[in-house]
N, C-alpha and C positions, 0 to 999 in steps of 0.2 A: 361269463364268471371269470372270476379272477385266480391267479396263480396265486401261492400261501407264502410269501417270505415275512409274513409275521403269525406262523402258525401258532407260536410260542404265545403269541398277545391273547390268542386265543384261550389258550389253555389256562391262563391268569385271568383273564375274563372269567370264564367259566368257575375259577374255583373260588372267587371270591363271594359265589353265592354259599359260602360255606365260612365265612370271614366275618370277624365282628365289625361293628363300622365303621371301629376307626380304622381297620386294616383296610376296608374296601375303600375308604376317604384317599388313603394312600396311593393304593391302586390305582384311583382315578386320577392322581396328578396329572397334568398337561406335559406332552411336549412333543416336539416337534415331527411331522413325518412329512414325507415327500412323496407324492400321488401321481404316478403314471397310469393315462389313460390312453384308451385308444382314438385317435385324433377324428377320425371319420364317424365315430359312436355317438356325437353330439346329437341331442334329438331337434329334430326339423322347428320345434317351439322356442327354441333360445337363439336369439338371434347374432351370438357371438359365443366364444370358450368361456369365456369370464363369467357371463350367465349363468354357463352349465354349472361350472365349479361353484357359486354362490347357493346355486341352489340346492345343489348335492350335501354342501355342506349344512345347511338350512334343515335339510329332509332327516339329518342323521344325531343333530345337537338340539338342545332346545336352548342352549345358551348362546351367544352371537359370537361364531366363531366366523373367522375374515380368511381370509388369502393372504399368506404372507408374499409369497414371489408367484409368478406364473411364466409358465416355461412354455415356449413355441417354436425354439430353433435346435438346440441340442436332443431335446426331445421333447414331450407333449405331456404337459400337467402342471400341476402346483404344489406348494407345500402349504401346510397349515397347522396351528398348534390344537392338536386333539389328547382326548384320554383315550385310555386302552378300551374301552367299551366302544367308544367312537370311530375308534381306525377298523375295530372288526366288521362294525357295518358298513362303513363307507366302503370295504375291501369286497363287501357283497352285491353292491350295486352293479348294474351294466354299464358297461363301458371302463371299468377299474379294471387295469393289470396290474400294477401293483400298489402297494402302501409299504413306503419304505423307512424306518426310524432314521432318525437323522444320527449323525455321529459329531464329535467336535474334534477339528485336526488341531495338529501343533506346529508350530513354525520347526522347520528343521535346520576372487576372494578378492604389482605393476610389472610384471614379470611373465603373466600366464602365456599372451599371444607370444613373447618370443622363445619364451620355452615350448611352446607348441609349433613353432615354425612360421607364426604369422607375421612375418616383418613388412615394417609399414612402407621402406624403401623397394621392396623389391618389384621390379618392372614389370614380373610376372607372375601367377601364382593365384590361391584361392583368393584371396583380398583384392588382389588387384581386377581378377575377373567380375569379380561379383560387386566391383565399384564400392567395397566397404560394405557391403549389404544396403545402400541406397534405396533402393526399389522393397525391403524387406519391412514388412510391419510386425515388431513383435510384442502381443498381450502376456503382461506379468501379473499372472493373479497372486497377490501378498499383501502385505502392509500399507500398500498405498507408494506417495512418491515424496520426497523434497525436490521439486521443482528447482529450486533456486542453485543446486550444486552445479557445478562447472561442467562436471559429466554429459549433462544432458542441455549444453549450452546449440543454439542452431547456425550458428554462423555457416556462409555459403551452402547451405540445404537449400536444394529447389524445393517447390509445392509439393503438399503429401500426395503418396501414389492417388491415383483419379478412383481408384476401385473404395477407397474410404469412406465410409459413411459414419464413421462415429462421431464423438461429441465430447466437450471438455464440459463436464458438469459441475457448478460451480457450488460452493459448502463454505463450513467454517475456515476461514483466513486462506480460503482458494478462489480466488476469483475467475471467470471464464475467461479471462486474459491470461492468466497465467501457463495456458500451454503456449507452445510454440511451433516451428519446423519439425522439430527434433521430438518432442513429446506431444504427439498430435491429439490423443484423446487421454482422459481418464474419467473414473467413475467410481462411485464407492455402494457399498450393499451392507446393510445393517440390521435389515427387520427381520432375520433369522437372530441376528445376534440379542435383537433388544424382543423379540418374541420370549426368548429363555430368561433373561437377566433383569428385564426391564428396559426403561431409559438410560442411555449412555452418561456416564458422567462426563461433561463436556469440561472440565475444567483439567482432565486427566487425558481426554482424548482428542482428536478432530473430527467433526460431523462432517469431514470431507476426503478428497481423496488425498489431502497430505497425510503423511507419514509421522508418526508421534513412536516409534518402534525404532526405526533405520535399517530393518531387514530387508524391506521391498526396495528401498533405495539402492541397496547393496547388491541385492539379486539384478536389478534393472542395470546397474551400472556396468554388471558383471557381462551382462548379455550385450548391451551394445552403448555404453558409456564412449562418450568422445573423448579424444586425446589432450589429455592435461597433464604439462609440464611445469615447472615441477611439481612431483607429490612424492608424499613420505609419509610413515604412520611414526610419530613422535621422532622424527630421523630416522627411522629404520625404512630398509626398501626404498631408498631413494630411486628416481628414475623419471619414467611416463606412466600414466595410467592410462589404460583404455579396454573397451569392453571387446566383446569378438567380432562384432557387427557394427563397427565405430560410424558407420552412417544410415544404420538402420531406423525406423520411426520405432517408436514406443509408445503402448497403451497402459496406461495403469489401472488395474482394476482392484481396488483395494476390498479384502473380504473378512482380513485378521484383525481383532480388534484385543483388548486387556485381556478377556476371559478366553479368547481362543478363535478358531476359526470354524465356523458354522456351516455344515453341508449345502443348507437352502442358500444360504449368501453365494457359497462355491459355485454352484449349479446355475444360479442366477450369473454370476459373472462367465460363468461359462458359456451359456446362451448369448449375453451382451456381446460378447468378443468375436464370436462367428457371425452373428447378424451385422458386426461393425466391418468386418472382412479383415481382420489379422491374417498373418501367414502362419504364425508360430504359437503356441500357448505352452508357456512356462511358469510349472510353480513350484514351489519349494516348502509345501508342507504335507501332512501326513498323520497317519492314526493307524487304528488296529484295522487288520486285514480281515475282508470280510467275502464274500462271496460276489464276483464282479456284478449279479444283479441288485447288490444291497450296497454298493459299492457308489456312493456320487459321483465320486473324482473317475472314476471308472466309466460310468455311465455317460457322463458329461466329456469325456475325452474320447469316446466313441462316436459318437453325436459330432465330434471336431474333426474325429479322424475321419467320418464317413462324407464330412464337406472338403476335404483335401488337406486339413489343415494338420500340420505337426505339431504333438503335444510330448513337451521334456517335463519332468517330474523329479525330485530327488529321490533318491532310495532313502534317506535318513540316517539318522545319525546314531544309532542304537547298537552298533557296533564295538567291539569287535565280537560277539557271539553272532552265533548260527541262525537261523530263520527270524534275523530279524528285520529285512530288507521291507519297506512298504512299497504301495504304487507300483503294484507286479501285472497289473493288465497286459494282455500281450499287445495290445495296440499303443501305449505306452513308451516312450523311450525313457528307459529308468537310470538315472546317474548317481553311482557314488562316488566320493570324494578319492582323489590321488594327490597324494604329493609331487612336490615339484623340485629343482635341482637350488632352491635356495632356502636357508633357516636362519635362525637369531640365537647364534647358544649364547648361555647365561650360568656360567659354571659356579657349582659349591666348591670351595675350598674348606676342608674341615681340619680342625687342630691338630690330628696325626699325618697331615699333608698329604692324605687324600683328594684329588681333583673328580667330582664328580658330576657328569655333563647331566645339563636342564636346556631349557630354551626360554627367552622371554622378549618383549616388545614394554622396554621400562625406559622410558627418556626424562625421568628426573634426575636428581644428585645421586648419584652413583656412593656407593659404600665404599671406604678406604681400602686399597688394594694391601697396604702394608699395615694393616690391623686386621685383628679377629676379634669379634663380638661374642657374646655368650649365648649359647645355641640351647634352645629347649624344645620340646616334645609338647605339644599343647593339651595330647591326650593324656599325659601325665602330672599336669597342674590344677586343671579345673576340679572344681566338685562335682561334674558330673561328667567323667570321662567321655562318654559319648558326643553329647555335646561339644565340648570341647576339642574333643579331636579333630572336629570337623570345622572348628571356629567358627561357630555360629553366631549370631547377634547375641552379646550380654554374656557369653559362656566364659572370657576370659577375664582374668584377674588383673588390673593394669597394677597392682604391687609386685606380684611375679613377673609380668611381660615387660613391662617399660626398660628401654634401653637393649632388648634382645631379638636377635633370629629366632622365629617360630616356624616350627615344622608343622603344618598343618595337611588332614586328609584331605583327597576330594569327596564330593559327594554332599546333596542335599541341595545347598545354598551355592551360588554360583562360583566360578573360580576367581573372577574379580572381587566378587564382595567379600570372600575371605580377608583378603589386602585389607578392607578396609575395617574388618573386625580388630584385624591385629594393629592396625594402625591407630585407631582408636583406643587401644588399651597402651598405646605408649612403644610398642614393638617398632625395633628400624627394619625390619626385613622378614621375608618370608619365604620360606621352601613348600613349595605343593607338591604332595606324594600322591603317585595313582595309587587305586587301588588295584587289588588281584584282576577284578574283570576288568577294569581300563588297560592292564597290562603296562608295556613300555613305549604304547603310541604317546607323543606329546602334542600339545596345541600352545601356540606362544600366544599371551594373553597380554595387553595393555594393563597396566597395574599402577595403583598410586601410592604403591612405596616399592625402594627395591625388593623384586620378587623373581623366583625361577621355577619353575616345573621339574618334576624329576620322574621320573619311571616306579614303577613296583617294587623292583628290585633295589633301586638305589634310595627309595624310601625305606625298605628293610634295611640296607646297610646303615644311613644315617640313624635310625632308630637304635639299633645296636650299637653304633658309637657314642650315642649319647649314654646310653644306659650303661656302659661298661666304664665312661669317664664319671659318672654320679658314683659308682660303687668304687672308685678308687681314693675317697675320701679327701675329694675337691685338691688333691695333689695334681690332677691335669684336668681341670674344669671341659664341659665340653664346649668346645669354640668353634667360630665359622665366619667367612663371608662368601659373597656373591659377586663374581666377575665376570661383567658384562662385556662380548666381544662385538658385539655390532652385527652388521649384516654379511653372511657367508653365502657365496654361489658356487655353482658347479660341484653341488653335492651327489653322492651317487651311492647308491642307485636310486634313480628317478625317473618315471613316477613308480611308486609303488601304494598300495589301497592304505590308505590312512586308517588309523587306529578304530576310529569312532566311526569312521563309516560302516552303514550297515550291510551284512552279510545275507547270501542265499542259502540254504535254498529255499526255491518260491514256497512260502507257506500255502498259497492257493492250488498252485498248479506245478507240482514239482519238475514234470519234463519240461518247463519253459522256463532256461536258465535266466537269471534276475541277480544281481543289474545287469543291465546290456553292455555299461561303459564306466569308468572311470573319467573325471575329469579335475584338474588343479582347483 
């Protein structure tokens, strides 16, 4: 008899007896469930576990229900698309331990090694003693990988470790020959994604391990990128780029798609990574914290941990509020975000002489330092104050914005997208102000026009300046410019917890402190 992690599903099912036909139809909509089985409970009549799983599904559904993924390494079971009533029936079958509703997860940085004391020229130390991680295989569960990046070249690398059993799975724009002695494995998992969303749009994403987002390529290069020189972002942060273990081997497991990262696919990636022979699993995705026995990442990580594999997961980007940390299982090393001793100052100079600190990574033509530009607050100019305050697409009037610097509030659309909206409306620059919840922590973004980010208190000061200047009957209209200072090193104190980094306490087990540590 199974334990009951989906008791609520049973309640919903029985309540449908009293609902209208349309309500019953809604309640019977299918979703993906992950089914955990007692491995040794397979009836002898079935030659293998796959036959058992398929027979179990046929016994509880008149519809044609197939197995999405089968799992046999980190845990034993399968995933399938079921109605609520079918899930209840399946839960009652012999040998079924748990029926777990699927979650959809979301995606959660040249100086980091030096800042951490991992110097490439040292004759002794952690990097040298470990041969820069050459015998280590790191599995990255994310959006895939862009293999042509110089961070993944295999110059002077020897054969893959003898224990490696993985493969390079070919797909769209990704032949099997794409892998090398650095990127020794690549797989993709989309069955769970397509079970919920239908067939993917292959004009916007690759049915292969190739990364169409960039997040997975970024995280893989942080973990094990080769030395790349010279490196910079739009002229900022010039230097040598490198991951933490430059000679470690990489295996990419793509589970994240345009609509998110689906638990059934994530669990399949864990299963494959452990079977392939990775030493480390790294993932930077997360979702709502649920009990460990309902959490596919916790379940997969536990199986990996039991096999002697180190699992590292991101704490999330939901800070600075409390109880925002994710991936909190005790057997997972949960990593928060910390600052380093480098920033990218971009100051706002107001018409009253005040200098407001901000940050930006903007590499295009700068505004004139000896000229001040008209300054407006977007929230005071649009017909819909809320939409315009956030600089949402289509919310700004070009007749008002043209030739001006625009103050936009943070939220809803991406920070860089706000700059695109301002530029499209004819603005010459943008100041992006944190909200109260964002606090004073700043993130330096790449922008399409001269732009900088300022804290919540600075945003309030700029709004007040605009309001007071406009009340003075245009004798001294609000003016400003943005001054870009480039890259600044040896910033103190460092590290500190980044403002966006998720915080504890641990929502599931408060007595276990999470995150475990922070990293740049």
